[in-house]
Biopython code that builds the backbone (N, CA, C, O; Angstrom):
import numpy as np
from Bio.PDB.StructureBuilder import StructureBuilder

atoms = [
    (1, "MET", "N", (15.763, 76.867, -25.957)),
    (1, "MET", "CA", (15.349, 75.904, -25.017)),
    (1, "MET", "C", (15.643, 76.358, -23.559)),
    (1, "MET", "O", (16.801, 76.554, -23.191)),
    (2, "PRO", "N", (14.588, 76.518, -22.747)),
    (2, "PRO", "CA", (14.817, 77.025, -21.411)),
    (2, "PRO", "C", (15.519, 76.001, -20.539)),
    (2, "PRO", "O", (15.294, 74.797, -20.661)),
    (3, "ILE", "N", (16.356, 76.491, -19.674)),
    (3, "ILE", "CA", (17.036, 75.692, -18.702)),
    (3, "ILE", "C", (16.180, 75.528, -17.455)),
    (3, "ILE", "O", (15.721, 76.533, -16.911)),
    (4, "GLN", "N", (15.945, 74.322, -16.981)),
    (4, "GLN", "CA", (15.126, 74.146, -15.819)),
    (4, "GLN", "C", (16.029, 74.127, -14.554)),
    (4, "GLN", "O", (17.136, 73.589, -14.579)),
    (5, "SER", "N", (15.549, 74.699, -13.507)),
    (5, "SER", "CA", (16.279, 74.699, -12.260)),
    (5, "SER", "C", (16.149, 73.326, -11.557)),
    (5, "SER", "O", (15.251, 72.537, -11.851)),
    (6, "SER", "N", (17.065, 73.085, -10.637)),
    (6, "SER", "CA", (16.993, 71.735, -9.963)),
    (6, "SER", "C", (15.756, 71.557, -9.137)),
    (6, "SER", "O", (15.310, 70.430, -8.918)),
    (7, "SER", "N", (15.172, 72.682, -8.660)),
    (7, "SER", "CA", (13.896, 72.586, -7.870)),
    (7, "SER", "C", (12.754, 72.205, -8.769)),
    (7, "SER", "O", (11.853, 71.483, -8.343)),
    (8, "ALA", "N", (12.762, 72.669, -10.002)),
    (8, "ALA", "CA", (11.672, 72.350, -10.949)),
    (8, "ALA", "C", (11.727, 70.914, -11.361)),
    (8, "ALA", "O", (10.691, 70.287, -11.585)),
    (9, "ARG", "N", (12.936, 70.373, -11.465)),
    (9, "ARG", "CA", (13.054, 68.946, -11.867)),
    (9, "ARG", "C", (12.651, 67.993, -10.751)),
    (9, "ARG", "O", (12.173, 66.890, -11.017)),
    (10, "LYS", "N", (12.843, 68.412, -9.504)),
    (10, "LYS", "CA", (12.570, 67.549, -8.394)),
    (10, "LYS", "C", (11.109, 67.711, -7.871)),
    (10, "LYS", "O", (10.743, 67.052, -6.898)),
    (11, "ALA", "N", (10.309, 68.537, -8.475)),
    (11, "ALA", "CA", (8.945, 68.765, -8.097)),
    (11, "ALA", "C", (8.189, 67.482, -8.190)),
    (11, "ALA", "O", (8.239, 66.778, -9.198)),
    (12, "LYS", "N", (7.493, 67.185, -7.138)),
    (12, "LYS", "CA", (6.724, 65.963, -7.079)),
    (12, "LYS", "C", (5.308, 66.206, -7.524)),
    (12, "LYS", "O", (4.727, 67.245, -7.213)),
    (13, "SER", "N", (4.752, 65.275, -8.240)),
    (13, "SER", "CA", (3.306, 65.446, -8.552)),
    (13, "SER", "C", (2.525, 64.869, -7.387)),
    (13, "SER", "O", (2.974, 63.929, -6.731)),
    (14, "PRO", "N", (1.319, 65.451, -7.125)),
    (14, "PRO", "CA", (0.537, 64.955, -5.966)),
    (14, "PRO", "C", (-0.004, 63.533, -6.213)),
    (14, "PRO", "O", (-0.431, 63.160, -7.306)),
    (15, "ARG", "N", (0.051, 62.790, -5.126)),
    (15, "ARG", "CA", (-0.443, 61.390, -5.189)),
    (15, "ARG", "C", (-1.947, 61.382, -5.354)),
    (15, "ARG", "O", (-2.474, 60.520, -6.057)),
    (16, "ARG", "N", (-2.670, 62.327, -4.723)),
    (16, "ARG", "CA", (-4.087, 62.427, -4.812)),
    (16, "ARG", "C", (-4.521, 63.885, -4.606)),
    (16, "ARG", "O", (-3.938, 64.602, -3.793)),
    (17, "ILE", "N", (-5.527, 64.306, -5.333)),
    (17, "ILE", "CA", (-6.059, 65.619, -5.188)),
    (17, "ILE", "C", (-7.527, 65.431, -4.597)),
    (17, "ILE", "O", (-8.338, 64.706, -5.174)),
    (18, "VAL", "N", (-7.818, 66.077, -3.485)),
    (18, "VAL", "CA", (-9.112, 66.009, -2.821)),
    (18, "VAL", "C", (-9.852, 67.291, -3.167)),
    (18, "VAL", "O", (-9.341, 68.390, -2.949)),
    (19, "TYR", "N", (-11.058, 67.146, -3.708)),
    (19, "TYR", "CA", (-11.918, 68.293, -4.008)),
    (19, "TYR", "C", (-13.041, 68.428, -2.964)),
    (19, "TYR", "O", (-13.742, 67.446, -2.719)),
    (20, "PHE", "N", (-13.235, 69.558, -2.361)),
    (20, "PHE", "CA", (-14.246, 69.733, -1.366)),
    (20, "PHE", "C", (-15.451, 70.424, -1.999)),
    (20, "PHE", "O", (-15.351, 71.044, -3.057)),
    (21, "ALA", "N", (-16.615, 70.296, -1.308)),
    (21, "ALA", "CA", (-17.841, 70.857, -1.802)),
    (21, "ALA", "C", (-17.774, 72.416, -1.935)),
    (21, "ALA", "O", (-18.409, 72.988, -2.821)),
    (22, "ASN", "N", (-17.019, 73.070, -1.069)),
    (22, "ASN", "CA", (-17.005, 74.497, -1.094)),
    (22, "ASN", "C", (-16.074, 75.044, -2.123)),
    (22, "ASN", "O", (-15.916, 76.262, -2.213)),
    (23, "GLY", "N", (-15.418, 74.160, -2.947)),
    (23, "GLY", "CA", (-14.576, 74.557, -4.004)),
    (23, "GLY", "C", (-13.073, 74.482, -3.672)),
    (23, "GLY", "O", (-12.236, 74.649, -4.560)),
    (24, "ASP", "N", (-12.731, 74.231, -2.397)),
    (24, "ASP", "CA", (-11.308, 74.086, -2.046)),
    (24, "ASP", "C", (-10.776, 72.785, -2.536)),
    (24, "ASP", "O", (-11.515, 71.818, -2.715)),
    (25, "THR", "N", (-9.496, 72.762, -2.751)),
    (25, "THR", "CA", (-8.800, 71.536, -3.122)),
    (25, "THR", "C", (-7.600, 71.323, -2.168)),
    (25, "THR", "O", (-7.068, 72.272, -1.592)),
    (26, "MET", "N", (-7.208, 70.081, -2.028)),
    (26, "MET", "CA", (-6.063, 69.761, -1.141)),
    (26, "MET", "C", (-5.271, 68.676, -1.915)),
    (26, "MET", "O", (-5.834, 67.693, -2.398)),
    (27, "GLU", "N", (-3.973, 68.895, -2.007)),
    (27, "GLU", "CA", (-3.085, 67.983, -2.705)),
    (27, "GLU", "C", (-2.347, 67.136, -1.643)),
    (27, "GLU", "O", (-1.767, 67.667, -0.696)),
    (28, "GLU", "N", (-2.390, 65.813, -1.834)),
    (28, "GLU", "CA", (-1.720, 64.899, -0.884)),
    (28, "GLU", "C", (-0.489, 64.321, -1.599)),
    (28, "GLU", "O", (-0.598, 63.791, -2.705)),
    (29, "TYR", "N", (0.667, 64.429, -0.964)),
    (29, "TYR", "CA", (1.938, 63.899, -1.496)),
    (29, "TYR", "C", (2.282, 62.678, -0.714)),
    (29, "TYR", "O", (1.897, 62.550, 0.449)),
    (30, "SER", "N", (3.006, 61.766, -1.334)),
    (30, "SER", "CA", (3.467, 60.578, -0.686)),
    (30, "SER", "C", (4.676, 60.952, 0.199)),
    (30, "SER", "O", (5.462, 61.833, -0.147)),
    (31, "THR", "N", (4.799, 60.278, 1.316)),
    (31, "THR", "CA", (5.955, 60.515, 2.241)),
    (31, "THR", "C", (7.075, 59.570, 1.851)),
    (31, "THR", "O", (6.889, 58.680, 1.022)),
    (32, "GLU", "N", (8.222, 59.764, 2.443)),
    (32, "GLU", "CA", (9.422, 58.899, 2.133)),
    (32, "GLU", "C", (9.159, 57.495, 2.562)),
    (32, "GLU", "O", (9.582, 56.554, 1.890)),
    (33, "GLU", "N", (8.442, 57.313, 3.708)),
    (33, "GLU", "CA", (8.150, 55.925, 4.164)),
    (33, "GLU", "C", (7.253, 55.216, 3.217)),
    (33, "GLU", "O", (7.446, 54.024, 2.983)),
    (34, "GLU", "N", (6.236, 55.906, 2.632)),
    (34, "GLU", "CA", (5.384, 55.238, 1.656)),
    (34, "GLU", "C", (6.137, 54.854, 0.392)),
    (34, "GLU", "O", (5.870, 53.820, -0.221)),
    (35, "GLU", "N", (7.057, 55.683, 0.027)),
    (35, "GLU", "CA", (7.881, 55.400, -1.185)),
    (35, "GLU", "C", (8.774, 54.186, -0.937)),
    (35, "GLU", "O", (8.993, 53.377, -1.839)),
    (36, "LYS", "N", (9.297, 54.060, 0.305)),
    (36, "LYS", "CA", (10.129, 52.889, 0.637)),
    (36, "LYS", "C", (9.281, 51.624, 0.622)),
    (36, "LYS", "O", (9.757, 50.567, 0.208)),
    (37, "GLU", "N", (8.019, 51.719, 1.071)),
    (37, "GLU", "CA", (7.188, 50.562, 1.140)),
    (37, "GLU", "C", (6.798, 50.063, -0.306)),
    (37, "GLU", "O", (6.489, 48.887, -0.499)),
    (38, "GLN", "N", (6.823, 50.971, -1.279)),
    (38, "GLN", "CA", (6.479, 50.604, -2.647)),
    (38, "GLN", "C", (7.705, 50.129, -3.420)),
    (38, "GLN", "O", (7.741, 50.263, -4.643)),
    (39, "GLN", "N", (8.683, 49.594, -2.759)),
    (39, "GLN", "CA", (9.884, 49.067, -3.454)),
    (39, "GLN", "C", (9.506, 47.777, -4.201)),
    (39, "GLN", "O", (8.355, 47.341, -4.240)),
    (40, "GLN", "N", (10.534, 47.224, -4.771)),
    (40, "GLN", "CA", (10.325, 46.026, -5.633)),
    (40, "GLN", "C", (9.763, 44.907, -4.865)),
    (40, "GLN", "O", (9.996, 44.841, -3.658)),
    (41, "PRO", "N", (9.013, 43.983, -5.480)),
    (41, "PRO", "CA", (8.438, 42.858, -4.780)),
    (41, "PRO", "C", (9.562, 41.896, -4.292)),
    (41, "PRO", "O", (10.705, 41.941, -4.747)),
    (42, "VAL", "N", (9.151, 41.022, -3.333)),
    (42, "VAL", "CA", (10.063, 40.074, -2.780)),
    (42, "VAL", "C", (10.361, 38.962, -3.749)),
    (42, "VAL", "O", (9.460, 38.409, -4.380)),
    (43, "ASP", "N", (11.660, 38.630, -3.866)),
    (43, "ASP", "CA", (12.147, 37.517, -4.745)),
    (43, "ASP", "C", (12.084, 36.285, -3.903)),
    (43, "ASP", "O", (12.990, 36.050, -3.103)),
    (44, "THR", "N", (11.013, 35.450, -4.049)),
    (44, "THR", "CA", (10.848, 34.252, -3.202)),
    (44, "THR", "C", (11.846, 33.200, -3.512)),
    (44, "THR", "O", (12.045, 32.304, -2.692)),
    (45, "SER", "N", (12.508, 33.246, -4.675)),
    (45, "SER", "CA", (13.535, 32.197, -4.985)),
    (45, "SER", "C", (14.794, 32.378, -4.158)),
    (45, "SER", "O", (15.601, 31.454, -4.060)),
    (46, "MET", "N", (14.983, 33.575, -3.547)),
    (46, "MET", "CA", (16.145, 33.807, -2.765)),
    (46, "MET", "C", (15.918, 33.519, -1.234)),
    (46, "MET", "O", (16.859, 33.602, -0.444)),
    (47, "LEU", "N", (14.703, 33.193, -0.854)),
    (47, "LEU", "CA", (14.381, 32.968, 0.597)),
    (47, "LEU", "C", (14.680, 31.535, 1.037)),
    (47, "LEU", "O", (14.636, 30.602, 0.235)),
    (48, "SER", "N", (14.982, 31.380, 2.317)),
    (48, "SER", "CA", (15.144, 30.084, 2.842)),
    (48, "SER", "C", (13.778, 29.458, 3.015)),
    (48, "SER", "O", (12.767, 30.141, 2.855)),
    (49, "TRP", "N", (13.719, 28.134, 3.351)),
    (49, "TRP", "CA", (12.348, 27.493, 3.455)),
    (49, "TRP", "C", (11.536, 28.089, 4.549)),
    (49, "TRP", "O", (10.336, 28.298, 4.371)),
    (50, "GLY", "N", (12.129, 28.376, 5.677)),
    (50, "GLY", "CA", (11.390, 28.966, 6.796)),
    (50, "GLY", "C", (10.742, 30.372, 6.462)),
    (50, "GLY", "O", (9.581, 30.644, 6.766)),
    (51, "LEU", "N", (11.590, 31.227, 5.816)),
    (51, "LEU", "CA", (11.090, 32.512, 5.417)),
    (51, "LEU", "C", (10.108, 32.389, 4.333)),
    (51, "LEU", "O", (9.153, 33.166, 4.309)),
    (52, "TYR", "N", (10.260, 31.442, 3.392)),
    (52, "TYR", "CA", (9.362, 31.203, 2.306)),
    (52, "TYR", "C", (8.000, 30.828, 2.828)),
    (52, "TYR", "O", (6.988, 31.379, 2.395)),
    (53, "LEU", "N", (7.966, 29.874, 3.774)),
    (53, "LEU", "CA", (6.679, 29.414, 4.369)),
    (53, "LEU", "C", (6.039, 30.559, 5.165)),
    (53, "LEU", "O", (4.823, 30.743, 5.117)),
    (54, "GLN", "N", (6.834, 31.308, 5.878)),
    (54, "GLN", "CA", (6.300, 32.450, 6.649)),
    (54, "GLN", "C", (5.766, 33.495, 5.716)),
    (54, "GLN", "O", (4.714, 34.073, 5.990)),
    (55, "PHE", "N", (6.460, 33.771, 4.599)),
    (55, "PHE", "CA", (5.912, 34.771, 3.644)),
    (55, "PHE", "C", (4.564, 34.367, 3.095)),
    (55, "PHE", "O", (3.615, 35.151, 3.102)),
    (56, "TRP", "N", (4.486, 33.139, 2.618)),
    (56, "TRP", "CA", (3.143, 32.682, 2.052)),
    (56, "TRP", "C", (2.092, 32.503, 3.112)),
    (56, "TRP", "O", (0.912, 32.696, 2.821)),
    (57, "GLY", "N", (2.453, 32.143, 4.330)),
    (57, "GLY", "CA", (1.487, 32.027, 5.429)),
    (57, "GLY", "C", (0.858, 33.377, 5.730)),
    (57, "GLY", "O", (-0.362, 33.499, 5.840)),
    (58, "VAL", "N", (1.698, 34.373, 5.861)),
    (58, "VAL", "CA", (1.211, 35.741, 6.124)),
    (58, "VAL", "C", (0.355, 36.252, 4.972)),
    (58, "VAL", "O", (-0.671, 36.897, 5.186)),
    (59, "ARG", "N", (0.789, 35.956, 3.750)),
    (59, "ARG", "CA", (0.072, 36.456, 2.599)),
    (59, "ARG", "C", (-1.307, 35.733, 2.464)),
    (59, "ARG", "O", (-2.284, 36.393, 2.108)),
    (60, "ILE", "N", (-1.414, 34.469, 2.722)),
    (60, "ILE", "CA", (-2.640, 33.706, 2.696)),
    (60, "ILE", "C", (-3.555, 34.207, 3.869)),
    (60, "ILE", "O", (-4.743, 34.453, 3.660)),
    (61, "ALA", "N", (-3.003, 34.349, 5.065)),
    (61, "ALA", "CA", (-3.806, 34.779, 6.218)),
    (61, "ALA", "C", (-4.366, 36.278, 5.924)),
    (61, "ALA", "O", (-5.524, 36.571, 6.222)),
    (62, "THR", "N", (-3.572, 37.109, 5.388)),
    (62, "THR", "CA", (-4.022, 38.455, 5.090)),
    (62, "THR", "C", (-5.154, 38.414, 4.075)),
    (62, "THR", "O", (-6.200, 39.026, 4.290)),
    (63, "ALA", "N", (-4.960, 37.708, 2.985)),
    (63, "ALA", "CA", (-5.991, 37.625, 1.962)),
    (63, "ALA", "C", (-7.255, 37.025, 2.504)),
    (63, "ALA", "O", (-8.345, 37.519, 2.213)),
    (64, "SER", "N", (-7.142, 35.946, 3.305)),
    (64, "SER", "CA", (-8.322, 35.341, 3.904)),
    (64, "SER", "C", (-9.062, 36.278, 4.825)),
    (64, "SER", "O", (-10.292, 36.299, 4.807)),
    (65, "PHE", "N", (-8.379, 37.033, 5.606)),
    (65, "PHE", "CA", (-8.948, 37.991, 6.577)),
    (65, "PHE", "C", (-9.734, 39.080, 5.817)),
    (65, "PHE", "O", (-10.879, 39.394, 6.144)),
    (66, "LEU", "N", (-9.077, 39.634, 4.801)),
    (66, "LEU", "CA", (-9.719, 40.697, 3.987)),
    (66, "LEU", "C", (-10.917, 40.212, 3.218)),
    (66, "LEU", "O", (-11.902, 40.933, 3.057)),
    (67, "THR", "N", (-10.832, 38.975, 2.736)),
    (67, "THR", "CA", (-11.957, 38.333, 2.015)),
    (67, "THR", "C", (-13.119, 38.085, 2.977)),
    (67, "THR", "O", (-14.264, 38.360, 2.617)),
    (68, "CYS", "N", (-12.873, 37.585, 4.166)),
    (68, "CYS", "CA", (-13.917, 37.380, 5.155)),
    (68, "CYS", "C", (-14.591, 38.684, 5.573)),
    (68, "CYS", "O", (-15.812, 38.745, 5.718)),
    (69, "GLY", "N", (-13.793, 39.711, 5.761)),
    (69, "GLY", "CA", (-14.321, 41.022, 6.103)),
    (69, "GLY", "C", (-15.229, 41.588, 5.019)),
    (69, "GLY", "O", (-16.281, 42.157, 5.312)),
    (70, "PHE", "N", (-14.815, 41.427, 3.771)),
    (70, "PHE", "CA", (-15.575, 41.914, 2.617)),
    (70, "PHE", "C", (-16.918, 41.140, 2.499)),
    (70, "PHE", "O", (-18.002, 41.713, 2.389)),
    (71, "LEU", "N", (-16.760, 39.798, 2.531)),
    (71, "LEU", "CA", (-17.995, 38.976, 2.381)),
    (71, "LEU", "C", (-18.923, 39.111, 3.565)),
    (71, "LEU", "O", (-20.141, 39.066, 3.395)),
    (72, "GLY", "N", (-18.371, 39.278, 4.791)),
    (72, "GLY", "CA", (-19.213, 39.484, 5.954)),
    (72, "GLY", "C", (-20.005, 40.742, 5.848)),
    (72, "GLY", "O", (-21.177, 40.762, 6.226)),
    (73, "GLY", "N", (-19.428, 41.776, 5.360)),
    (73, "GLY", "CA", (-20.167, 43.046, 5.163)),
    (73, "GLY", "C", (-21.238, 42.922, 4.123)),
    (73, "GLY", "O", (-22.328, 43.465, 4.302)),
    (74, "LYS", "N", (-20.975, 42.228, 3.040)),
    (74, "LYS", "CA", (-21.928, 42.029, 2.008)),
    (74, "LYS", "C", (-23.114, 41.207, 2.474)),
    (74, "LYS", "O", (-24.267, 41.540, 2.200)),
    (75, "LEU", "N", (-22.804, 40.093, 3.206)),
    (75, "LEU", "CA", (-23.896, 39.279, 3.764)),
    (75, "LEU", "C", (-24.725, 39.967, 4.796)),
    (75, "LEU", "O", (-25.930, 39.733, 4.887)),
    (76, "ALA", "N", (-24.098, 40.822, 5.587)),
    (76, "ALA", "CA", (-24.824, 41.609, 6.598)),
    (76, "ALA", "C", (-25.794, 42.545, 5.883)),
    (76, "ALA", "O", (-26.940, 42.687, 6.310)),
    (77, "MET", "N", (-25.355, 43.178, 4.812)),
    (77, "MET", "CA", (-26.251, 44.067, 4.045)),
    (77, "MET", "C", (-27.387, 43.284, 3.377)),
    (77, "MET", "O", (-28.518, 43.763, 3.293)),
    (78, "LEU", "N", (-27.076, 42.099, 2.914)),
    (78, "LEU", "CA", (-28.025, 41.252, 2.194)),
    (78, "LEU", "C", (-29.161, 40.799, 3.205)),
    (78, "LEU", "O", (-30.343, 40.775, 2.860)),
    (79, "PHE", "N", (-28.762, 40.466, 4.383)),
    (79, "PHE", "CA", (-29.752, 39.957, 5.379)),
    (79, "PHE", "C", (-30.308, 41.101, 6.264)),
    (79, "PHE", "O", (-31.079, 40.815, 7.180)),
    (80, "GLY", "N", (-29.960, 42.341, 6.035)),
    (80, "GLY", "CA", (-30.467, 43.447, 6.759)),
    (80, "GLY", "C", (-29.906, 43.620, 8.152)),
    (80, "GLY", "O", (-30.565, 44.181, 9.027)),
    (81, "LEU", "N", (-28.687, 43.139, 8.363)),
    (81, "LEU", "CA", (-28.100, 43.180, 9.699)),
    (81, "LEU", "C", (-27.144, 44.378, 9.827)),
    (81, "LEU", "O", (-26.122, 44.294, 10.508)),
    (82, "SER", "N", (-27.486, 45.480, 9.171)),
    (82, "SER", "CA", (-26.593, 46.645, 9.147)),
    (82, "SER", "C", (-26.938, 47.629, 10.272)),
    (82, "SER", "O", (-26.202, 48.593, 10.483)),
    (83, "GLU", "N", (-28.024, 47.408, 10.986)),
    (83, "GLU", "CA", (-28.351, 48.357, 12.129)),
    (83, "GLU", "C", (-27.835, 47.872, 13.427)),
    (83, "GLU", "O", (-27.726, 46.661, 13.623)),
    (84, "PRO", "N", (-27.504, 48.766, 14.349)),
    (84, "PRO", "CA", (-27.042, 48.378, 15.663)),
    (84, "PRO", "C", (-28.032, 47.494, 16.372)),
    (84, "PRO", "O", (-29.238, 47.638, 16.172)),
    (85, "LYS", "N", (-27.542, 46.547, 17.227)),
    (85, "LYS", "CA", (-28.396, 45.641, 17.901)),
    (85, "LYS", "C", (-29.344, 46.248, 18.927)),
    (85, "LYS", "O", (-30.493, 45.825, 19.060)),
    (86, "TYR", "N", (-28.849, 47.240, 19.644)),
    (86, "TYR", "CA", (-29.677, 47.864, 20.653)),
    (86, "TYR", "C", (-30.014, 49.340, 20.258)),
    (86, "TYR", "O", (-30.013, 50.245, 21.094)),
    (87, "LYS", "N", (-30.287, 49.520, 19.007)),
    (87, "LYS", "CA", (-30.649, 50.868, 18.616)),
    (87, "LYS", "C", (-31.930, 51.370, 19.243)),
    (87, "LYS", "O", (-32.052, 52.557, 19.548)),
    (88, "TYR", "N", (-32.912, 50.456, 19.444)),
    (88, "TYR", "CA", (-34.180, 50.857, 20.043)),
    (88, "TYR", "C", (-33.931, 51.366, 21.496)),
    (88, "TYR", "O", (-34.599, 52.299, 21.942)),
    (89, "ALA", "N", (-33.047, 50.800, 22.165)),
    (89, "ALA", "CA", (-32.702, 51.201, 23.558)),
    (89, "ALA", "C", (-32.156, 52.644, 23.605)),
    (89, "ALA", "O", (-32.527, 53.425, 24.481)),
    (90, "ALA", "N", (-31.315, 52.968, 22.697)),
    (90, "ALA", "CA", (-30.769, 54.272, 22.583)),
    (90, "ALA", "C", (-31.894, 55.340, 22.291)),
    (90, "ALA", "O", (-31.951, 56.422, 22.876)),
    (91, "ILE", "N", (-32.749, 54.938, 21.360)),
    (91, "ILE", "CA", (-33.858, 55.836, 20.956)),
    (91, "ILE", "C", (-34.807, 56.085, 22.156)),
    (91, "ILE", "O", (-35.208, 57.222, 22.405)),
    (92, "VAL", "N", (-35.149, 55.044, 22.871)),
    (92, "VAL", "CA", (-36.013, 55.167, 24.041)),
    (92, "VAL", "C", (-35.363, 56.039, 25.131)),
    (92, "VAL", "O", (-36.018, 56.878, 25.748)),
    (93, "GLU", "N", (-34.033, 55.811, 25.352)),
    (93, "GLU", "CA", (-33.327, 56.625, 26.296)),
    (93, "GLU", "C", (-33.283, 58.108, 25.910)),
    (93, "GLU", "O", (-33.339, 59.003, 26.754)),
    (94, "HIS", "N", (-33.180, 58.324, 24.589)),
    (94, "HIS", "CA", (-33.154, 59.711, 24.064)),
    (94, "HIS", "C", (-34.465, 60.439, 24.362)),
    (94, "HIS", "O", (-34.481, 61.567, 24.853)),
    (95, "TYR", "N", (-35.558, 59.753, 24.047)),
    (95, "TYR", "CA", (-36.916, 60.353, 24.299)),
    (95, "TYR", "C", (-37.147, 60.560, 25.778)),
    (95, "TYR", "O", (-37.743, 61.561, 26.175)),
    (96, "ARG", "N", (-36.669, 59.600, 26.634)),
    (96, "ARG", "CA", (-36.809, 59.680, 28.018)),
    (96, "ARG", "C", (-36.057, 60.897, 28.608)),
    (96, "ARG", "O", (-36.547, 61.578, 29.509)),
    (97, "ALA", "N", (-34.840, 61.138, 28.058)),
    (97, "ALA", "CA", (-34.057, 62.276, 28.522)),
    (97, "ALA", "C", (-34.671, 63.600, 28.006)),
    (97, "ALA", "O", (-34.544, 64.624, 28.676)),
    (98, "ARG", "N", (-35.302, 63.599, 26.887)),
    (98, "ARG", "CA", (-35.943, 64.815, 26.383)),
    (98, "ARG", "C", (-37.138, 65.210, 27.169)),
    (98, "ARG", "O", (-37.426, 66.402, 27.278)),
    (99, "ARG", "N", (-37.890, 64.226, 27.754)),
    (99, "ARG", "CA", (-39.030, 64.512, 28.529)),
    (99, "ARG", "C", (-38.711, 65.170, 29.860)),
    (99, "ARG", "O", (-39.568, 65.851, 30.424)),
    (100, "ARG", "N", (-37.560, 64.995, 30.351)),
    (100, "ARG", "CA", (-37.116, 65.528, 31.661)),
    (100, "ARG", "C", (-37.000, 67.003, 31.657)),
    (100, "ARG", "O", (-36.641, 67.597, 32.674)),
]
sb = StructureBuilder()
sb.init_structure("model")
sb.init_model(0)
sb.init_chain("A")
sb.init_seg("    ")
for serial, (resi, resn, name, xyz) in enumerate(atoms, 1):
    if name == "N":
        sb.init_residue(resn, " ", resi, " ")
    sb.init_atom(name, np.array(xyz, "f"), 0.0, 1.0, " ", f" {name:<3s}", serial, name[0])
structure = sb.get_structure()
């Protein structure tokens, strides 16, 4: 049975591997800050009423904002509002500049 060195035991697996069209790959590892952020969830039974209400208020506001952003994007695509408002002006200006 081979003995593993301490560096082999502490080797981190990549969080994500990115594959490029030219055949290159890049491995992304998590940082210490990201690992700290992924700690255990908050125990709401230990919070005071003020912190408990603040915790749920922030959570509801965040979920509402993300939901509105998602649904807004889907509705814009549904109604064909995905093009810039003044795209025609930029195209006209481009052709005008080319003529000079």
